[in-house]
C-alpha positions in Angstrom: 4.0 112.3 29.7 4.7 112.4 33.2 3.2 110.4 36.0 2.3 111.7 39.2 3.0 109.7 42.4 0.0 108.4 44.5 -1.1 110.1 47.5 -0.4 108.8 51.0 -4.1 108.0 51.5 -4.1 106.2 48.4 -1.0 104.2 49.2 -2.7 103.3 52.5 -5.6 102.2 51.0 -3.7 99.9 48.6 -1.8 98.6 51.3 -4.9 97.7 53.4 -6.4 96.1 50.4 -3.1 94.0 50.1 -3.2 93.2 53.7 -7.0 91.9 53.4 -6.0 90.0 50.3 -3.2 88.2 52.1 -5.0 87.6 55.0 -8.0 86.0 53.1 -5.4 84.1 51.1 -4.0 82.6 54.2 -7.1 81.9 55.5 -8.3 80.0 52.5 -4.8 78.3 52.2 -5.2 77.1 55.8 -8.9 75.9 55.2 -7.7 74.0 52.0 -4.7 72.6 53.9 -6.8 71.7 56.6 -9.2 70.1 54.3 -6.7 68.4 52.4 -5.2 66.9 55.6 -8.4 65.9 56.9 -9.1 64.0 53.5 -5.7 62.3 53.9 -6.2 61.5 57.4 -9.8 60.0 56.6 -8.1 58.1 53.9 -5.3 56.9 55.9 -7.8 55.9 58.6 -9.9 54.2 56.3 -7.0 52.4 54.8 -5.9 51.5 58.3 -9.4 50.1 59.4 -9.5 48.1 56.0 -6.0 46.6 56.8 -7.1 46.0 60.3 -10.4 44.5 58.9 -8.4 42.4 56.4 -6.2 41.2 59.2 -9.1 40.2 61.2 -10.8 38.7 58.4 -7.8 36.5 57.8 -7.5 35.4 61.3 -11.2 34.6 61.5 -10.8 32.7 58.1 -7.7 30.6 59.5 -9.7 29.7 62.5 -12.8 28.9 60.6 -10.5 26.6 58.2 -8.8 25.0 61.1 -12.6 23.9 62.6 -13.4 23.0 59.0 -10.5 20.9 58.7 -11.3 19.1 61.8 -14.9 18.7 61.0 -13.9 17.4 57.4 -11.4 15.0 59.1 -13.9 13.6 61.5 -16.5 13.2 58.6 -13.8 11.2 56.6 -13.0 9.2 59.7 -16.8 8.3 60.2 -17.2 7.5 56.4 -14.0 5.2 56.6 -15.8 3.4 59.7 -19.0 3.0 57.6 -17.1 1.7 54.6 -15.1 -0.8 56.3 -18.2 -2.0 58.2 -20.0 -2.4 54.9 -16.9 -4.7 53.6 -17.0 -6.6 56.8 -20.7 -7.6 56.4 -20.6 -7.9 52.6 -17.7 -10.5 53.0 -19.5 -12.2 55.9 -16.7 -11.6 58.3 -17.4 -11.4 62.1 -18.0 -7.9 63.4 -14.7 -8.2 65.9 -12.5 -8.5 62.8 -12.9 -4.5 62.5 -10.5 -4.2 65.4 -7.9 -6.4 63.6 -8.5 -4.3 60.4 -7.9 -1.3 62.4 -4.5 -2.4 63.7 -3.4 -3.4 60.0 -4.2 0.1 59.0 -2.4 1.8 61.7 0.7 -0.2 61.0 0.5 0.5 57.4 0.1 4.2 58.0 3.2 4.1 60.4 5.0 3.2 57.2 3.2 5.1 54.5 1.9 8.2 56.0 2.9 8.9 59.6 1.4 12.3 59.8 -2.1 10.5 59.4 -1.9 7.9 62.3 -4.0 10.2 64.6 -6.8 10.0 61.9 -6.6 6.2 61.6 -6.3 5.8 65.2 -9.6 7.7 65.6 -11.7 5.4 63.2 -14.1 3.5 65.4 -14.2 -0.1 64.5 -15.1 -1.9 67.8 -17.4 -4.7 67.6 -20.3 -2.8 68.7 -19.7 0.2 66.5 -19.4 -2.0 63.4 -22.6 -3.8 64.5 -24.4 -0.5 64.6 -22.9 0.7 61.4 -24.2 -2.4 59.7 -27.7 -1.8 61.1 -27.6 1.8 59.9 -26.6 0.5 56.4 -29.2 -2.1 56.3 -32.0 0.6 57.5 -30.7 2.9 54.6 -31.0 0.1 52.1 -34.5 -1.0 53.2 -35.6 2.9 53.0 -34.3 2.9 49.2 -36.0 -0.5 48.5 -39.4 0.9 50.1 -39.1 4.1 47.8 -38.4 1.8 44.6 -41.4 -0.6 45.7 -43.8 2.4 45.1 -43.3 2.4 41.7 -43.1 -1.2 40.7 -45.7 -2.4 38.2 -45.2 -6.1 39.0 -43.4 -8.4 41.5 -43.0 -12.0 42.3 -41.8 -13.9 45.5 -39.5 -16.7 45.9 -40.3 -18.6 49.2 -37.8 -21.2 50.6 -37.3 -22.4 54.0 -34.1 -23.4 55.8 -32.8 -23.7 59.4 -29.8 -21.9 60.7 -27.2 -23.3 63.2 -29.5 -22.7 66.3 -32.4 -24.6 64.4 -34.3 -21.5 64.0 -36.5 -21.7 60.8 -35.5 -19.0 58.4 -38.2 -18.0 55.7 -35.7 -16.3 53.2 -34.1 -14.6 56.4 -37.5 -14.0 58.1 -37.0 -15.9 61.3 -39.9 -18.0 62.6 -39.2 -19.5 66.0 -42.5 -21.5 66.1 -44.0 -23.9 63.8 -44.0 -23.3 59.9 -47.2 -24.2 58.9 -48.7 -23.0 55.6 -50.8 -20.3 57.6 -48.0 -19.1 59.3 -45.7 -18.7 56.3 -48.7 -16.8 54.5 -48.9 -14.6 57.6 -45.2 -13.6 57.5 -45.4 -12.9 53.6 -48.4 -10.6 54.3 -46.3 -8.8 56.9 -43.4 -8.3 54.4 -45.6 -7.0 51.7 -47.2 -4.7 54.3 -43.8 -3.3 55.2 -42.8 -2.4 51.9 -46.3 -1.2 50.7 -46.7 -3.8 48.0 -50.2 -4.2 46.8 -51.1 -8.0 46.5 -52.8 -7.0 43.1 -49.3 -6.6 41.6 -48.1 -10.1 42.7 -47.7 -12.1 39.4 -46.3 -15.3 40.7 -45.0 -17.2 43.9 -42.1 -19.6 43.3 -41.6 -22.2 46.1 -39.1 -25.1 46.3 -41.6 -28.2 46.4 -40.2 -30.4 43.9 -38.0 -33.5 44.8 -34.4 -33.1 44.1 -33.4 -34.9 40.6 -29.9 -35.7 41.6 -28.3 -37.1 44.7 -31.2 -37.5 47.1 -32.9 -41.0 48.0 -35.7 -40.4 45.5 -33.4 -38.9 42.7 -33.5 -39.7 39.1 -30.5 -42.1 39.5 -32.2 -44.4 42.1 -35.4 -44.2 40.2 -33.9 -46.3 37.6 -31.3 -48.3 39.4 -32.6 -48.4 43.1 -29.5 -48.5 45.5 -27.5 -51.0 43.7 -25.0 -48.9 41.5 -24.9 -45.8 43.5 -24.6 -47.6 46.8 -22.0 -49.9 45.6 -19.8 -47.0 44.4 -20.4 -45.0 47.7 -19.1 -47.9 49.5 -16.0 -48.6 47.7 -15.3 -44.7 47.7 -15.8 -44.3 51.4 -13.2 -47.5 51.8 -10.6 -45.8 50.1 -11.2 -42.4 51.6 -12.4 -43.0 55.1 -8.9 -44.3 56.2 -5.7 -42.4 56.0 -3.6 -45.3 55.0 -5.8 -46.2 52.3 -6.1 -42.7 51.1 -2.2 -42.2 51.0 -1.8 -45.7 49.3 -4.3 -45.1 46.6 -3.0 -41.5 45.9 0.5 -43.2 45.4 -0.9 -45.8 43.1 -2.4 -43.1 41.0 0.9 -41.1 41.0 2.6 -44.2 39.6 0.3 -44.6 36.9 0.5 -40.7 36.0 -3.1 -40.5 36.2 -4.9 -37.0 35.5 -6.7 -37.8 38.8 -3.3 -37.7 40.7 -4.9 -35.5 43.3 -8.1 -36.9 43.3 -9.1 -35.3 46.5 -10.0 -32.2 44.4 -13.1 -34.1 43.1 -16.2 -32.7 44.4 -17.4 -36.0 45.8 -20.7 -34.7 46.9 -21.3 -34.0 43.3 -23.3 -37.2 41.8 -21.8 -36.8 38.2 -18.3 -36.1 39.3 -18.3 -39.1 41.5 -19.4 -41.3 38.9 -16.9 -39.8 36.2 -14.1 -40.1 38.4 -14.9 -43.8 39.3 -15.4 -44.8 35.8 -12.3 -43.1 34.9 -10.3 -44.8 37.6 -12.2 -48.3 37.6 -8.8 -50.1 36.6 -6.9 -48.5 39.4 -10.0 -48.9 42.0 -10.2 -52.6 41.0 -6.4 -53.0 41.4 -6.2 -51.5 44.8 -9.4 -53.1 46.1 -8.1 -56.7 45.2 -4.9 -56.0 46.9 -6.7 -55.1 49.9 -8.7 -58.3 49.9 -11.9 -56.7 48.9 -14.6 -58.8 47.1 -15.4 -56.4 44.0 -16.8 -59.3 41.5 -20.2 -57.5 41.6 -18.8 -54.2 40.2 -16.3 -55.9 37.6 -19.1 -57.5 35.5 -20.4 -56.3 32.3 -23.9 -55.3 33.3 -22.6 -53.2 36.1 -19.9 -51.2 34.2 -22.7 -50.7 31.2 -25.0 -49.0 33.9 -22.3 -47.0 35.3 -21.2 -45.5 31.9 -24.9 -44.9 31.1 -25.3 -43.1 34.6 -22.2 -41.0 33.8 -23.6 -39.8 30.6 -27.2 -38.9 32.2 -25.9 -37.2 35.3 -23.5 -35.1 32.9 -26.8 -33.7 31.0 -28.6 -33.1 34.3 -25.8 -31.4 35.9 -25.3 -29.3 32.8 -29.1 -28.4 32.9 -28.8 -27.6 36.7 -25.8 -25.3 36.1 -27.6 -23.3 33.0 -30.8 -22.9 35.2 -29.0 -21.3 38.2 -27.6 -17.8 38.4 -28.9 -14.2 38.9 -31.0 -12.1 36.3 -32.3 -15.5 34.6 -35.5 -14.7 32.7 -38.2 -17.3 32.8 -38.5 -17.6 29.3 -34.7 -18.4 28.8 -35.0 -21.2 31.4 -38.1 -22.9 29.7 -36.1 -22.9 26.3 -33.1 -24.5 28.2 -35.6 -27.2 29.7 -36.7 -27.8 26.5 -33.4 -28.0 24.7 -32.2 -30.3 27.3 -34.6 -33.4 26.3 -33.1 -33.8 22.6 -29.7 -33.9 24.3 -30.9 -36.6 26.6 -31.6 -39.0 23.6 -29.1 -41.0 21.4 -29.2 -42.8 17.9 -29.9 -46.2 19.9 -33.4 -47.1 19.9 -32.9 -49.3 23.0 -31.2 -46.5 24.8 -33.9 -43.8 23.9 -36.5 -46.3 25.1 -34.7 -46.5 28.5 -34.3 -42.8 28.5 -38.0 -42.3 28.1 -38.6 -44.4 31.0 -36.3 -42.5 33.1 -38.0 -39.2 32.2 -41.5 -40.8 32.9 -40.3 -42.2 36.3 -38.8 -39.0 37.4 -41.9 -36.9 36.4 -39.8 -34.7 34.3 -42.6 -33.3 32.5 -44.6 -32.7 35.6 -41.6 -30.8 37.2 -42.3 -28.0 34.3 -46.0 -28.2 34.1 -46.4 -24.7 35.4 -44.3 -23.5 32.7 -46.1 -25.2 30.0 -49.5 -23.2 31.1 -47.7 -20.1 30.5 -46.2 -21.0 27.2 -48.6 -18.6 25.3 -47.5 -15.7 27.4 -43.9 -16.5 27.0 -44.3 -16.8 23.3 -45.9 -13.4 23.0 -43.1 -11.9 25.1 -40.2 -13.2 23.1 -41.9 -13.1 19.6 -44.1 -10.4 19.7 -43.9 -9.4 15.9 -44.9 -12.7 14.8 -47.5 -13.6 17.5 -51.1 -14.2 16.3 -53.2 -11.2 17.2 -56.2 -13.4 17.4 -54.7 -15.3 20.5 -54.1 -12.2 22.5 -56.4 -10.9 25.1 -58.7 -8.1 23.8 -57.1 -5.5 25.9 -53.9 -6.0 24.2 -55.0 -6.5 20.7 -54.9 -2.9 19.8 -51.6 -1.9 21.1 -50.2 -5.2 19.5 -51.6 -4.3 16.1 -49.8 -0.9 16.3 -46.7 -2.6 17.9 -46.4 -5.0 14.8 -46.8 -2.4 12.2 -44.0 -0.3 13.6 -40.9 -1.0 11.6 -38.5 1.2 13.8 -39.4 -0.8 16.9 -39.1 -4.0 15.0 -35.4 -3.1 14.0 -34.9 -2.2 17.7 -36.1 -5.5 18.8 -33.7 -7.3 16.4 -30.8 -5.2 17.5 -31.2 -5.6 21.4 -33.6 -8.5 21.9 -35.7 -9.0 25.1 -35.7 -7.7 27.8 -33.7 -4.6 27.0 -36.1 -4.1 24.1 -38.9 -3.0 26.7 -37.1 0.1 27.5 -37.6 1.4 24.0 -41.5 1.4 24.2 -43.1 4.8 24.5 -45.3 4.6 27.9 -47.9 6.7 26.5 -48.3 4.6 23.5 -47.9 0.9 24.7 -48.9 1.1 28.5 -50.5 -2.3 28.4 -47.6 -4.0 26.5 -45.2 -2.4 28.9 -47.2 -3.9 31.8 -47.4 -7.2 30.3 -43.6 -7.3 29.8 -43.0 -6.1 33.4 -45.1 -9.0 34.5 -43.0 -11.6 32.5 -39.6 -10.1 33.6 -40.8 -10.2 37.3 -41.6 -13.8 37.5 -38.8 -15.9 39.3 -37.9 -19.2 37.4 -36.5 -20.9 40.5 -35.7 -20.4 44.1 -32.1 -19.9 43.2 -31.6 -16.8 45.0 -33.2 -18.2 48.0 -30.8 -21.1 48.1 -27.8 -18.4 47.7 -28.9 -16.3 50.5 -29.2 -19.5 52.8 -25.7 -20.3 51.7 -24.4 -16.9 52.7 -26.5 -17.2 56.0 -24.6 -20.4 57.1 -21.2 -18.6 56.3 -22.6 -15.9 58.8 -24.1 -17.9 61.5 -21.5 -20.4 62.1 -21.2 -22.5 65.2 -18.5 -20.0 66.2 -21.2 -17.0 65.8 -24.3 -18.9 67.0 -25.3 -16.0 69.2 -25.8 -13.8 66.3 -29.4 -12.4 67.0 -32.1 -11.9 64.3 -31.6 -8.3 63.9 -27.8 -8.4 63.3 -28.3 -11.3 61.0 -31.1 -9.7 59.0 -28.9 -6.4 58.7 -26.0 -8.4 57.4 -28.3 -10.4 54.6 -29.7 -7.0 53.4 -25.9 -5.9 52.9 -24.9 -9.2 51.3 -28.3 -9.6 49.0 -28.3 -6.0 47.8 -27.6 -6.1 44.0 -28.7 -3.0 42.4 -29.2 -0.7 45.4 -26.0 0.9 47.0 -26.1 2.3 50.4 -25.7 6.1 50.7 -22.5 5.9 53.0 -21.7 9.5 52.5 -25.2 10.6 53.6 -24.9 8.2 56.7 -21.5 9.7 57.6 -22.6 13.1 57.4 -25.3 12.6 59.7 -23.2 10.9 62.3 -21.0 12.4 64.8 -17.6 11.3 65.0 -17.0 8.7 67.8 -13.3 8.8 68.8 -12.2 5.2 69.2 -11.8 4.0 72.9 -8.2 3.2 72.4 -6.2 6.4 72.1 -3.2 4.6 71.0 -2.7 1.2 69.6 0.8 0.0 69.5 
C-alpha cells in the first residue's frame, strides 16, 4: 500500500498549526513562569517581612525587658526599704539606725555581690523615709484591723494608764495631754470604738488595773503582815553592801572564797521581792560575817524571831511569785487564770495548824478573795464553757437550753471536745446548728483576765520613747506601737511597695 505525500497546502496548514500551538505553549509557559516567580517572590517578601517583623519584635521585647528589669529592680528596692523599716520599728530601734543598716548592707555587698551595690545604694533608709514607711505600715495594719472588727461577735477592752518620759499620759498608747478623769477616759474609749466601728453592744467586759499590788509596794502583802520591820531591815543591809563600790567588791570576794553559788550575786534581780529575800536567807551567814567586820549592829536580824519571819516570807513570796508568772503571758483564757488562782490557795497552806492560821490571816488582810470577786460572779458561765457536756441544763438561760440539749446528745462533738479541748473545740461547732453556743463561747474567749497586754505595751513604749528619743511625737509613737503590738496581723509589704514609687537615696555613693 503506498502513501501519497501531503500537498503543499496541507503542509503549510500543518506548519501554521504548529506555529500557533508553539506560540500558545510559549505564552502559557511564560504565564506559568511569571505566576510561579510571582508566587515565589511573594513568599520571599512575606518571609522577609516576617523575619523583619520578628527582628523588630525581638528588639522591642529586649527593650521592654530592660524597662521591666528596671521596674522590678526598683520595686524590690522599695520592698527592701519597707522590710527594713518594719524591722527597725518592731525591734524598737531609732529611725536614724536605717542609715547605719544601709552602710552595713553596702559594705557586705562589696564582698558578696559587687554587681548589686547599685541596688543597695538605691535603698532609701534616711530617718524621714523610715518614719514615713513605719506610718504606712501602721496605716495598713489599722485598715486590716478595721476589716476584722466588722466580723467580730464579741470583744473586750483592757484599760491601763501610764506616763511616758515627757510626762504625757498614755491610755494604752492613746495620748492624753490634759487631765485623766474618768469622764475623759470614757470619751477616749468611745472615740476608739467609733474609729474601728465596734458597736458597744458587743462589748462583754472591760478590764482595768485597779487593785493594789500584792508584792513590793508599800501596801503589799509582805508589809500587811510584818509592817516595815523585816523588809525595811533587809533593804538597809542590802543597800549597805551594794551602795559602796568597796563594800561590793569585798563582799563579792568573800562569796568567792566561800565558793557560794551566789558568787556573782549582782545577777540577782533585787527589784524582785522573792529573789531578794531568798538570796538574803541563803547568804545570811556571809552577810552577818561581813556586816560585823564593818562594825554594823546586826543583833536585831540575828535573833530567832527575825530569822523565822524571814524564812516564812521566802516561802510566801515564792508562791506569790509563781502565781504572778502563771497569770502573765499572751492568749491566757480567763477560765484558765481562774483555775490557777484557785489552785494557788491550797499551795499556800502547810501541815502546821499554827502556820495555816497565820496564812489565813494574811489572805484576809490582803483581801485576796476580794481581788477575785469579779471572777466568782462569772463562775457558772465559766463552768458551762469548760464543762459543757456535764453542765446542768436547768441552770442555763432559756435561749441556750435547746442548743445545749442537742449539743450534749452529739457523741461526735463530745469526742472532739475530749480530743482538742477548749477553745479549739469551738471551731468544730456548725454555725447554722449552734449559733448561740458559738456566740457564748466567743464572749468567754474575748474576756481579758488581766491588763498584762497593756503593761507589756507600756514596757515597749518606754523602750522607744527614751530620754534620748523624747522628741518622738504622738503620731510616730502610735505607729511604732501598732507595729510592735500586732500579733496575728501581718502588714502587706508587697502591696505597699508596689504602690510606692522608688525613691533613690540622696547619697549616690556611700564609701
